[in-house]
VEXDREN-2710 file (C-alpha; in Angstrom, 1 decimal):
% VEXDREN-2710
k/r/px/py/pz
1/MET/-49.1/-51.7/-60.5
2/ASP/-52.2/-52.6/-62.6
3/ARG/-55.5/-52.1/-60.8
4/PRO/-57.6/-55.2/-60.2
5/ARG/-60.7/-55.8/-62.3
6/PRO/-63.9/-57.7/-61.3
7/ASP/-63.1/-60.1/-64.2
8/GLY/-59.8/-61.1/-62.6
9/GLY/-57.7/-59.3/-65.1
10/ALA/-56.0/-55.9/-64.8
11/ALA/-57.5/-52.6/-65.7
12/LEU/-56.5/-50.7/-68.8
13/PRO/-54.2/-47.7/-67.9
14/ARG/-54.9/-44.1/-67.3
15/LEU/-53.6/-41.4/-69.7
16/ALA/-50.3/-40.9/-67.8
17/GLU/-49.6/-44.7/-68.0
18/LEU/-50.7/-45.2/-71.5
19/ASP/-47.3/-45.0/-73.4
20/ASP/-45.6/-47.3/-70.9
21/ARG/-48.4/-49.8/-71.1
22/VAL/-48.3/-49.8/-75.0
23/ARG/-44.6/-50.5/-74.9
24/GLN/-45.0/-53.2/-72.3
25/LEU/-47.7/-54.9/-74.4
26/ARG/-45.5/-55.2/-77.4
27/ARG/-43.0/-57.2/-75.3
28/VAL/-45.9/-59.3/-73.9
29/HIS/-47.2/-59.9/-77.4
30/ASP/-43.8/-61.1/-78.6
31/GLU/-43.3/-63.3/-75.6
32/PHE/-46.6/-65.0/-76.1
33/LEU/-46.0/-65.6/-79.8
34/ALA/-42.5/-67.1/-79.0
35/THR/-43.5/-69.2/-76.1
36/GLY/-47.3/-69.5/-76.0
37/GLU/-47.3/-68.2/-72.4
38/THR/-47.1/-64.9/-70.6
39/GLY/-47.9/-63.7/-67.1
40/ALA/-48.3/-60.1/-68.0
41/ALA/-51.4/-60.1/-70.2
42/ARG/-54.9/-59.5/-68.9
43/GLY/-56.8/-62.8/-68.4
44/LEU/-59.5/-61.7/-70.9
45/VAL/-56.9/-61.0/-73.5
46/LEU/-54.8/-64.2/-72.9
47/GLU/-57.9/-66.4/-73.2
48/SER/-58.9/-64.6/-76.4
49/TRP/-55.4/-65.1/-77.9
50/ARG/-55.6/-68.8/-77.2
51/ARG/-59.1/-69.1/-78.7
52/SER/-57.9/-67.2/-81.8
53/LEU/-54.8/-69.4/-82.3
54/ALA/-56.9/-72.6/-81.7
55/ALA/-59.2/-71.4/-84.5
56/GLY/-56.2/-71.2/-86.9
57/VAL/-55.7/-67.4/-86.9
58/ASP/-52.2/-66.4/-88.3
59/PRO/-50.8/-63.8/-85.9
60/GLU/-48.5/-62.4/-88.5
61/TYR/-51.3/-61.8/-91.1
62/ALA/-55.0/-62.6/-91.0
63/LYS/-57.1/-62.3/-94.1
64/VAL/-60.4/-60.9/-93.1
65/PRO/-63.3/-62.1/-95.3
66/LEU/-65.9/-59.8/-96.9
67/ARG/-69.1/-61.7/-96.1
68/LEU/-71.6/-59.2/-97.5
69/THR/-71.5/-56.8/-100.4
70/GLY/-73.9/-54.9/-102.7
71/ASP/-77.6/-55.8/-102.5
72/ASP/-77.0/-58.4/-99.8
73/LEU/-75.5/-55.9/-97.5
74/ASN/-78.2/-53.3/-98.2
75/ARG/-81.0/-55.7/-97.6
76/LEU/-79.6/-56.9/-94.3
77/ARG/-79.1/-53.3/-93.1
78/ALA/-82.6/-52.3/-94.2
79/ASP/-84.2/-55.3/-92.4
80/HIS/-82.0/-55.2/-89.3
81/PRO/-83.6/-54.3/-85.9
82/LEU/-80.8/-51.9/-85.2
83/ALA/-81.5/-49.8/-88.3
84/PRO/-84.2/-47.7/-86.5
85/ALA/-81.6/-46.9/-83.8
86/MET/-78.9/-45.7/-86.1
87/PRO/-80.0/-42.0/-85.7
88/VAL/-79.5/-42.4/-81.9
89/ILE/-76.0/-43.9/-82.5
90/ARG/-75.1/-41.1/-84.9
91/LYS/-76.3/-38.4/-82.5
92/LEU/-74.7/-39.8/-79.4
93/LEU/-71.5/-41.3/-80.7
94/VAL/-70.7/-40.9/-84.4
95/ALA/-70.6/-37.1/-84.5
96/GLU/-68.4/-37.0/-81.4
97/ALA/-66.2/-39.8/-82.7
98/ALA/-65.7/-38.1/-86.1
99/ASP/-64.6/-34.9/-84.4
100/ALA/-62.1/-36.9/-82.3
101/GLY/-60.8/-38.8/-85.3
102/LEU/-62.3/-42.1/-84.5
103/ILE/-64.5/-44.8/-86.2
104/VAL/-67.8/-46.2/-85.1
105/ALA/-68.9/-49.7/-86.2
106/VAL/-72.1/-51.7/-85.7
107/SER/-72.2/-55.4/-86.3
108/ASP/-75.1/-57.9/-86.4
109/ALA/-75.5/-60.9/-84.1
110/ALA/-73.4/-63.1/-86.4
111/GLY/-70.5/-60.7/-86.3
112/ARG/-70.7/-59.0/-89.7
113/LEU/-70.0/-55.2/-89.7
114/LEU/-73.2/-53.5/-91.0
115/TRP/-72.2/-49.8/-90.5
116/VAL/-68.8/-48.2/-90.3
117/GLU/-68.9/-44.5/-89.9
118/GLY/-66.8/-41.6/-88.4
119/ASP/-63.6/-39.9/-89.4
120/ARG/-63.1/-40.2/-93.1
121/GLY/-59.3/-40.3/-93.0
122/LEU/-59.2/-43.0/-90.4
123/ARG/-61.8/-45.0/-92.3
124/GLY/-59.5/-44.9/-95.4
125/ARG/-56.7/-46.3/-93.3
126/ALA/-59.0/-49.0/-91.8
127/GLU/-59.9/-50.1/-95.3
128/GLY/-56.3/-51.4/-95.6
129/MET/-57.0/-54.1/-93.1
130/LEU/-60.6/-54.5/-94.4
131/PHE/-62.3/-53.0/-91.4
132/VAL/-65.3/-52.2/-93.6
133/GLU/-69.0/-52.8/-93.9
134/GLY/-69.7/-56.4/-94.8
135/ALA/-66.5/-57.8/-93.3
136/ASP/-66.4/-60.5/-90.6
137/TRP/-64.3/-59.4/-87.6
138/SER/-64.8/-62.4/-85.4
139/GLU/-62.0/-63.7/-83.2
140/GLU/-61.8/-66.9/-85.3
141/VAL/-61.0/-64.8/-88.4
142/ALA/-59.3/-61.6/-87.3
143/GLY/-58.0/-62.7/-83.8
144/THR/-58.5/-60.7/-80.7
145/ASN/-60.4/-57.4/-81.2
146/ALA/-63.1/-55.6/-79.3
147/PRO/-66.2/-56.2/-81.5
148/GLY/-65.3/-59.9/-82.0
149/THR/-64.4/-60.5/-78.4
150/ALA/-67.4/-58.6/-77.1
151/LEU/-69.6/-60.8/-79.3
152/SER/-67.9/-64.0/-78.1
153/LEU/-68.2/-63.1/-74.4
154/ASP/-71.5/-61.1/-74.6
155/ARG/-69.9/-58.3/-72.5
156/PRO/-68.2/-54.9/-73.0
157/VAL/-64.6/-55.2/-74.0
158/GLN/-61.6/-52.8/-74.6
159/ILE/-58.5/-53.9/-76.5
160/LEU/-55.3/-51.7/-76.4
161/GLY/-52.7/-51.9/-79.2
162/ALA/-50.7/-55.1/-79.0
163/GLU/-53.5/-56.8/-77.1
164/HIS/-54.7/-57.5/-80.6
165/LEU/-53.3/-60.8/-81.7
166/VAL/-52.6/-60.1/-85.3
167/ARG/-49.7/-57.7/-85.9
168/GLN/-51.4/-55.6/-88.7
169/VAL/-54.1/-54.6/-86.1
170/THR/-51.7/-53.7/-83.2
171/PRO/-51.5/-50.0/-84.1
172/TRP/-55.2/-49.7/-83.3
173/SER/-57.3/-49.7/-80.1
174/CYS/-61.0/-50.4/-79.7
175/ALA/-63.9/-50.5/-77.2
176/ALA/-67.1/-52.4/-77.8
177/ALA/-70.4/-53.3/-76.1
178/PRO/-73.2/-55.7/-77.1
179/ILE/-76.7/-54.4/-77.8
180/HIS/-79.6/-56.6/-76.7
181/ASP/-83.3/-56.7/-77.6
182/PRO/-85.0/-54.8/-74.8
183/ASP/-87.9/-57.3/-74.6
184/THR/-86.3/-60.7/-75.3
185/GLY/-82.7/-60.2/-74.2
186/ALA/-81.4/-61.6/-77.6
187/MET/-78.1/-60.1/-78.7
188/LEU/-78.8/-57.9/-81.8
189/GLY/-75.2/-56.9/-82.5
190/VAL/-72.2/-55.0/-81.1
191/LEU/-71.4/-51.3/-81.0
192/ASP/-67.6/-50.5/-81.4
193/VAL/-65.3/-47.4/-81.4
194/THR/-61.9/-47.8/-83.0
195/GLY/-59.0/-45.5/-83.3
196/GLY/-55.6/-44.8/-81.6
197/ASP/-54.4/-45.6/-78.1
198/GLU/-56.7/-43.0/-76.5
199/VAL/-59.7/-45.4/-77.2
200/ALA/-58.3/-47.6/-74.4
201/LEU/-59.1/-45.0/-71.7
202/PRO/-62.0/-45.8/-69.4
203/GLN/-64.2/-43.0/-70.6
204/SER/-64.3/-44.5/-74.1
205/LEU/-65.9/-47.7/-72.9
206/SER/-68.2/-45.7/-70.7
207/LEU/-69.4/-43.8/-73.7
208/VAL/-69.9/-46.9/-75.8
209/ARG/-71.8/-48.6/-73.0
210/ALA/-74.0/-45.6/-72.4
211/THR/-74.8/-45.4/-76.1
212/ALA/-75.7/-49.1/-76.2
213/SER/-78.0/-48.6/-73.2
214/ALA/-79.6/-45.6/-75.0
215/VAL/-80.2/-47.7/-78.1
216/GLU/-81.9/-50.4/-76.1
217/ALA/-84.1/-47.8/-74.4
218/GLU/-85.0/-46.2/-77.7
219/LEU/-86.0/-49.6/-79.2
220/ARG/-88.2/-50.2/-76.2
221/VAL/-89.9/-46.8/-76.5
222/ALA/-90.3/-47.1/-80.2
223/ARG/-92.0/-50.5/-79.9
224/ILE/-94.5/-49.2/-77.3
225/LEU/-95.3/-46.3/-79.7
226/GLY/-95.5/-48.5/-82.7
227/ARG/-92.7/-46.9/-84.6
228/SER/-90.4/-50.0/-84.8
229/VAL/-92.1/-52.5/-87.2
230/PRO/-91.0/-55.2/-89.6
231/ALA/-89.2/-53.9/-92.7
232/ARG/-91.3/-52.6/-95.6
233/THR/-94.5/-52.6/-93.3
234/ALA/-96.0/-49.2/-92.9
235/VAL/-98.1/-48.1/-90.0
236/ASP/-99.9/-44.8/-89.2
237/PRO/-98.5/-43.4/-86.0
238/GLN/-101.9/-42.0/-85.2
239/THR/-103.6/-45.4/-85.3
240/PRO/-103.9/-47.1/-81.9
241/ARG/-101.7/-50.2/-81.5
242/LEU/-102.2/-53.4/-79.5
243/GLU/-99.1/-55.3/-78.3
244/VAL/-99.7/-58.9/-77.0
245/LEU/-96.7/-60.8/-78.3
246/GLY/-94.7/-62.1/-75.3
247/ALA/-96.8/-60.0/-72.9
248/HIS/-98.6/-61.3/-69.8
249/THR/-101.3/-58.8/-70.6
250/GLY/-101.8/-56.5/-73.6
251/ILE/-100.6/-52.9/-74.0
252/LEU/-102.9/-50.5/-75.9
253/ALA/-101.0/-47.5/-77.1
254/GLY/-102.6/-44.4/-78.7
255/PRO/-101.0/-41.3/-80.1
256/ASP/-100.9/-39.8/-76.6
257/THR/-101.7/-42.6/-74.1
258/VAL/-100.6/-46.1/-73.1
259/HIS/-102.9/-48.5/-71.2
260/ARG/-102.1/-51.8/-69.6
261/LEU/-105.1/-54.1/-70.1
262/SER/-106.3/-57.0/-68.0
263/LEU/-105.8/-60.5/-69.3
264/ARG/-109.5/-60.9/-70.2
265/HIS/-109.7/-57.5/-71.9
266/SER/-106.5/-58.4/-73.8
267/GLU/-108.1/-61.7/-75.0
268/LEU/-111.3/-60.0/-76.1
269/LEU/-109.4/-57.2/-78.0
270/VAL/-107.2/-59.7/-79.8
271/LEU/-110.2/-61.7/-81.0
272/LEU/-112.1/-58.6/-82.1
273/ALA/-109.1/-57.0/-83.8
274/LEU/-108.6/-60.2/-85.9
275/ALA/-112.2/-60.8/-86.7
276/GLY/-113.0/-58.2/-89.4
277/ASP/-116.7/-59.0/-89.6
278/GLY/-117.2/-59.1/-85.9
279/LEU/-118.2/-61.9/-83.5
280/THR/-121.4/-62.6/-81.6
281/ALA/-121.6/-63.0/-77.8
282/ALA/-122.1/-66.7/-78.4
283/GLU/-119.0/-67.0/-80.6
284/LEU/-116.9/-65.1/-78.1
285/ALA/-118.1/-67.3/-75.3
286/VAL/-116.8/-70.4/-77.2
287/ALA/-113.5/-68.7/-78.1
288/LEU/-112.8/-67.6/-74.5
289/HIS/-114.1/-70.4/-72.3
290/HIS/-113.4/-74.1/-72.0
291/ARG/-117.0/-74.7/-70.9
292/GLU/-120.4/-73.2/-71.8
293/VAL/-121.1/-69.9/-70.1
294/PRO/-124.1/-67.6/-70.3
295/GLU/-123.9/-65.0/-73.1
296/VAL/-124.8/-62.4/-70.4
297/THR/-121.3/-63.1/-68.8
298/VAL/-119.6/-62.2/-72.1
299/ARG/-121.7/-59.1/-72.6
300/ALA/-120.7/-57.9/-69.1
301/GLU/-117.1/-58.4/-69.9
302/LEU/-117.5/-56.4/-73.2
303/ALA/-119.3/-53.6/-71.3
304/ARG/-116.3/-53.3/-69.0
305/LEU/-113.9/-53.4/-72.0
306/ARG/-115.9/-50.5/-73.6
307/GLN/-115.2/-48.3/-70.6
308/VAL/-111.4/-48.6/-71.0
309/LEU/-111.1/-48.9/-74.8
310/ALA/-110.9/-45.3/-75.8
311/PRO/-109.8/-44.1/-78.4
312/VAL/-111.2/-47.3/-80.1
313/ARG/-115.0/-47.6/-80.3
314/LEU/-116.7/-51.0/-79.6
315/LEU/-119.8/-51.6/-81.7
316/ALA/-122.5/-54.3/-81.2
317/ARG/-124.6/-56.8/-83.2
318/PRO/-122.1/-58.3/-83.9
319/TYR/-119.4/-57.1/-81.6
320/ARG/-116.7/-55.4/-83.6
321/LEU/-114.2/-52.5/-83.5
322/GLY/-115.5/-49.2/-85.0
323/ASP/-112.0/-47.7/-85.5
324/PRO/-108.7/-49.0/-87.0
325/LEU/-106.4/-50.8/-84.7
326/ASP/-102.9/-52.0/-85.5
327/THR/-101.6/-55.1/-83.7
328/ASP/-98.2/-56.7/-83.4
329/ILE/-99.9/-60.0/-84.5
330/GLY/-101.0/-58.3/-87.7
331/LEU/-97.6/-57.0/-88.5
332/LEU/-96.1/-60.4/-87.8
333/ARG/-98.5/-62.1/-90.2
334/ILE/-97.7/-59.6/-92.9
335/ALA/-94.0/-60.2/-92.5
336/LEU/-94.6/-64.0/-92.6
337/ALA/-96.8/-63.7/-95.7
338/ARG/-94.0/-61.8/-97.5
339/GLY/-91.3/-64.2/-96.5
340/ASP/-89.6/-61.5/-94.5
341/LEU/-88.2/-63.7/-91.7
342/ARG/-85.9/-61.0/-90.3
343/GLY/-88.8/-58.7/-90.0
344/ALA/-90.9/-61.4/-88.5
345/VAL/-88.3/-62.2/-85.8
346/THR/-88.1/-58.5/-85.0
347/ALA/-91.8/-58.4/-84.5
348/TYR/-92.0/-61.7/-82.5
349/ARG/-91.2/-60.8/-78.9
350/GLY/-92.7/-64.0/-77.7
351/PRO/-95.9/-66.2/-77.9
352/VAL/-99.3/-64.5/-77.8
353/LEU/-100.4/-63.8/-74.2
354/PRO/-98.5/-66.8/-72.8
355/GLN/-100.6/-66.9/-69.6
356/SER/-103.9/-67.1/-71.5
357/GLU/-105.9/-70.4/-71.4
358/ALA/-108.6/-69.2/-73.7
359/PRO/-109.0/-71.9/-76.4
360/ALA/-108.9/-69.4/-79.4
361/ILE/-105.8/-67.7/-78.0
362/ARG/-104.0/-71.0/-77.4
363/GLU/-104.8/-72.0/-81.0
364/LEU/-103.6/-68.6/-82.3
365/ARG/-100.5/-68.8/-80.1
366/ALA/-99.5/-72.2/-81.4
367/ASP/-100.1/-71.4/-85.0
368/LEU/-98.0/-68.2/-85.1
369/HIS/-95.1/-69.8/-83.2
370/HIS/-95.2/-72.8/-85.6
371/ARG/-95.3/-70.7/-88.7
372/LEU/-92.4/-68.5/-87.7
373/ARG/-90.3/-71.5/-86.4
374/ALA/-90.9/-73.5/-89.5
375/GLY/-89.9/-70.6/-91.8
376/LEU/-86.7/-70.1/-89.8
377/LEU/-85.7/-73.7/-90.0
378/ARG/-86.2/-73.7/-93.8
379/SER/-84.4/-70.4/-94.2
380/GLY/-80.8/-71.1/-93.1
381/ASP/-80.6/-67.4/-92.1
382/ALA/-78.0/-67.3/-89.3
383/ASP/-78.8/-63.9/-88.1
384/ALA/-82.6/-64.5/-87.9
385/LEU/-82.1/-68.0/-86.3
386/LEU/-79.7/-66.7/-83.7
387/ARG/-82.1/-63.8/-82.7
388/PHE/-84.9/-66.4/-82.2
389/ALA/-82.6/-68.9/-80.4
390/ASP/-81.3/-66.3/-78.0
391/THR/-84.8/-65.6/-76.5
392/ALA/-86.6/-67.4/-73.7
393/HIS/-89.0/-69.0/-76.3
394/GLY/-86.0/-70.3/-78.3
395/ALA/-83.6/-71.2/-75.5
396/ASP/-84.6/-74.9/-75.3
397/ASP/-85.5/-75.4/-79.0
398/TYR/-82.8/-78.0/-80.0
399/GLU/-83.8/-77.9/-83.7
400/VAL/-83.4/-74.1/-83.9
401/TRP/-80.0/-74.2/-82.2
402/LEU/-78.8/-77.0/-84.5
403/ALA/-80.0/-75.0/-87.5
404/SER/-78.2/-72.0/-86.2
405/LEU/-75.0/-73.9/-86.0
406/ARG/-75.3/-75.3/-89.5
407/ALA/-76.1/-71.8/-90.8
408/LEU/-73.1/-70.1/-89.2
409/PRO/-69.8/-69.7/-91.2
410/PRO/-66.9/-71.8/-89.8
411/ALA/-65.2/-68.7/-88.4
412/SER/-68.3/-67.1/-86.7
413/PRO/-67.6/-65.9/-83.2
414/ARG/-70.9/-67.4/-82.1
415/ARG/-70.0/-71.0/-83.0
416/PRO/-68.4/-71.9/-79.6
417/GLN/-71.5/-70.5/-77.8
418/VAL/-73.9/-72.4/-80.0
419/GLU/-71.9/-75.6/-79.7
420/ALA/-71.8/-75.3/-75.9
421/HIS/-75.5/-74.6/-75.7
422/LEU/-76.3/-77.7/-77.9
423/ALA/-74.1/-79.8/-75.7
424/ARG/-76.1/-78.6/-72.6
425/LEU/-79.4/-79.4/-74.4
426/ASP/-78.1/-82.8/-75.4
427/ALA/-77.2/-83.5/-71.8
428/SER/-80.6/-82.4/-70.5
429/LEU/-82.4/-84.7/-73.0
430/ARG/-80.6/-87.9/-71.9
END
């Protein structure tokens, strides 16, 4: 008897049960194609089969489109936020998969395969069904498969043999898990292992999920240390870095230390970091307060900041920083100036110090958000739009979600999600 699962379906089999389950699935698959119904398929699989058929997938043969080639593929891979995590994926998963005769694939948030690595012989066989870099393996194009279904459901998925809808894919099995931005929660892509029936064993999905979690942790650490920055933007790892995008208070990270600043110290440091020639106490008072305050109040705040600011020196007359300081705001501005919207979305983990009421911070916050949003709406870049829309600061932005829908190809696995979200926003606006 199949073991129950929390999702209401049945668990995939253990090793001793695998051959029997593979044979049973072939009969279940034939029954479904003949009648449109079956009581023996897992609920997750049956729902995916129905979605795939409704999208027009031919179960006898599905022609998978190659969405990206050449320079377009290379640019997207170079700019993608998962690119810095590929060494972790190779270390934890690809090397082991290659030894076991398996393939590892990584997709973007729109469902396109960006990296396909692992066993060379198996990759050669996979090319026959166009499981290659640049191809779109969404449910709506290729039918039920782990990376496409994981993307549609935003959850880990395993697909065994004939649980694939399309016959040419039924000799394969796969296990996949989404990877999310550690700060915003936006889906960055999907990590997948593909191979023979053994991929359907529980340990395969556990390994994929563990690797996805390790990637998210690596992205979080890399950002704190200033290693993950928009593409083509270089930073010196020895230069202290201030993080204030999407943060209630700033984080000041040096080569060997990380400090959480108070909100007032965060505001002061942002203003000083962006004012190359410095600011007087009077100018800082205007920038920080809604009402006039004595300059001595600002000087006292600066004195307290100086005590916690090491390794950055604070100079006076006018007040300015005596040492270089990188900021996530500066990197975002560079990306926007270059028209590098994917890099800008990667850098933008939320509005500047969202709890700050300082007039100058509020103005800066609105300006940066508007510039990034306007650029995205003009771009028609589905991957960048979706990574913005999936965040807390994009969740209620109707125009961004509508632009995402228009930018997605007809067969994208994200279309049903985007359409449903737009319908909810429509209902809330009535």
